[in-house]
N, C-alpha and C positions, 0 to 999 in steps of 0.2 A: 468623681463624674469620669475620671478617663476609664476604668473600668467597667464602668457599666458603656462608652464608647464602645471599646475594645469588642466585650460582649455581644452589642447591636451589630457591630460592623461583622464579626465572623457567624452570627447566628444570618445576618441579610449575605453572606460569603455562601452560605452553606443552603441556604434555601435557594439562591439563584443557581448552584450548580445543581441542587437536586431536581429543580424544577424543568430543566434543559435537557436532562439526562432520555435517551430515546425509548418508551417502551420496545424491548425485543422478543423476540418469540425464539426463545436458545431452541425449543425441540423442532421449528419447523428448520432453524438453520441446520441444526445437527443431523437432521435428515436428508439435507442438501449438500452437504458434504464431498461426496462422491462425485466432480464434476465431468471427470474423464471419459472420453470420449461420445458424450452425447452431444444432439444438434443445439447448437444453441446455448451451449453452456463453455466456459470457459475450459480447456484444457489442462490442468494447473501441473507442473512437474516439480520433484525436489529441486533442487539447486543443483546437484551433480547431475539431475539428467538433463537440463538447461545447457548448462559449461558442456556436456559432451553433446548435445545437437548444436550449441552454435559453434563448438570445433568442427564438427562436424559440414556442417550446412549454414554457413554467419545468417544470424539475423540477430534484431535487437530483443533486448528482456526487460520486463516490468515485471518488477518484483513486488509484491502486497505483504509489507511489513506489519506483523498484527500479535497480539497476543491472546489466549482464552479466555481471558476476563473483560475484554476492550467491548464494553457494547456498541461505539461506533464501529469497530472495527465487522463487527454482525452485523449492523446495520448497512453498511456499505456492500458486503456478501451479499445482502436479501435486495437492498435499491439499485446497487449498480452494476456490482458482477452478476447478476441475472438476468438483466434484459438483453434480450436473444441480439440485438444490435452490437450492443458493447461487445460480448462474449465474441460474435463472429468477426470484430476486428481484433481484437485482439488476438483471435486464434491464427488467422490469417497473418497477421504483422507481427508479431512479438513471441518469442518462449514466455511463458506465464509462468511463476513460482510464487507458492504461497509459503511464505516465509516466517515459521513463528518466533520472535524476538528472543523467549524464551527459553529457547531446544536447548538439550544437554549436551547433545551430539557434534563431537569437536568435527570440523568442515575444512577440509587442505583446499588451499584455493591459491593459482600462482604462487608458489612456493612457499607461501606460508600457511601455520596451522593457528584455526580461530576457533576458540572458544568460550563456555558458558562461564561468567562471573558469577559468582556469589555475593552479592551485595548486602545480605540480613535481610531482610523483608523478601525482595523479590533478586531476581538478577537479571543479568542480559546479555545477548550474544557477541562476541567480538565482529562478529560478520556484519552485524546487524549497525552496530554502533559503527562500525568503518563506511558502509555503505549511506549511512546518514551525517556522516562527518560528526559524530557523537551526540547529535540533536535526536535523542531518541523520544519519539512519542508515536501515537497508535492513532487508528492506521497510517502508514505512511507507505505512499509508492514511488520506487526508485525506478528510475530507466538507463536502462544500461545501452550502451553501441554494441556493434558488432563484435567489435573487440573485447568486450565485457567491461568497460570503462564507465564511470558514474558517467552520464549525462547531467543527472538532477534527480534530485529528490524531494516531493511533496507532501509535506504533512496534512492531515486530516483527511474528513469525512468528505466526497465528492459526490455531488450527485450527480445520476445519468448524465444530464445536459452539460455538468462542466467536466463531464470526467470523458465525455465523447472530444471537445474540441482540445483537451490535453495531449489525448492517447493522440489524435492527426497531427498533431503539431510536432510532436517526436519523431511519428511513424515517418512522417513525410520530409523528413528533414527541414521544417519550416522554420526549426530553430538558430539554425545555421544562417537561414536568409534574413528576418524580421524579429524585432521584437513581438513579447509575447502580447502585451497589450493589442498592437496593430494587426495581428496573426486573430487576436480571439473576435476584436471589430469583425473584422473582415468577414470573420463566421458566420458571425450572430447576423449579419445583412446578407451572408446567402454567397458569399464571393470567395 
């Protein structure tokens, strides 16, 4: 009886997981990866470029932590980051970084060297783990202040409507003035 129950539960879990995975047009996404300099497209930078730009002209940084195999990351690229309103707002208010959580290159930041950690099946980059406080999930969006300190990381896919509220919350420093729920409620009411 217990073996049948375990098999049934595993089958339901597998079915549920596969049923809710979004279809992804990877050919379209790969063709759209070069966003730089296009009106209505996010001007993505490397980590090093964003740090250098922020040191010269302080501005908040938004970091999209992703992996190449993540379907939800590709969906967020297509559905959310491609929205002209979102892209223009990010370009105006943030330095934007696309950060592959499985990249192999070392990164020097704040006097510390961050490297790739191989853990058999897949690995992770130590900087991605630090930015997310060890909660690696993909996609994760991390918001940094003008001094490059983490304000907050937010895991999971966000629709354009949800993401618009989030990016305005941090860019306008509302996170220092009011709780998220109150801000979201007032934003949705048009206030």
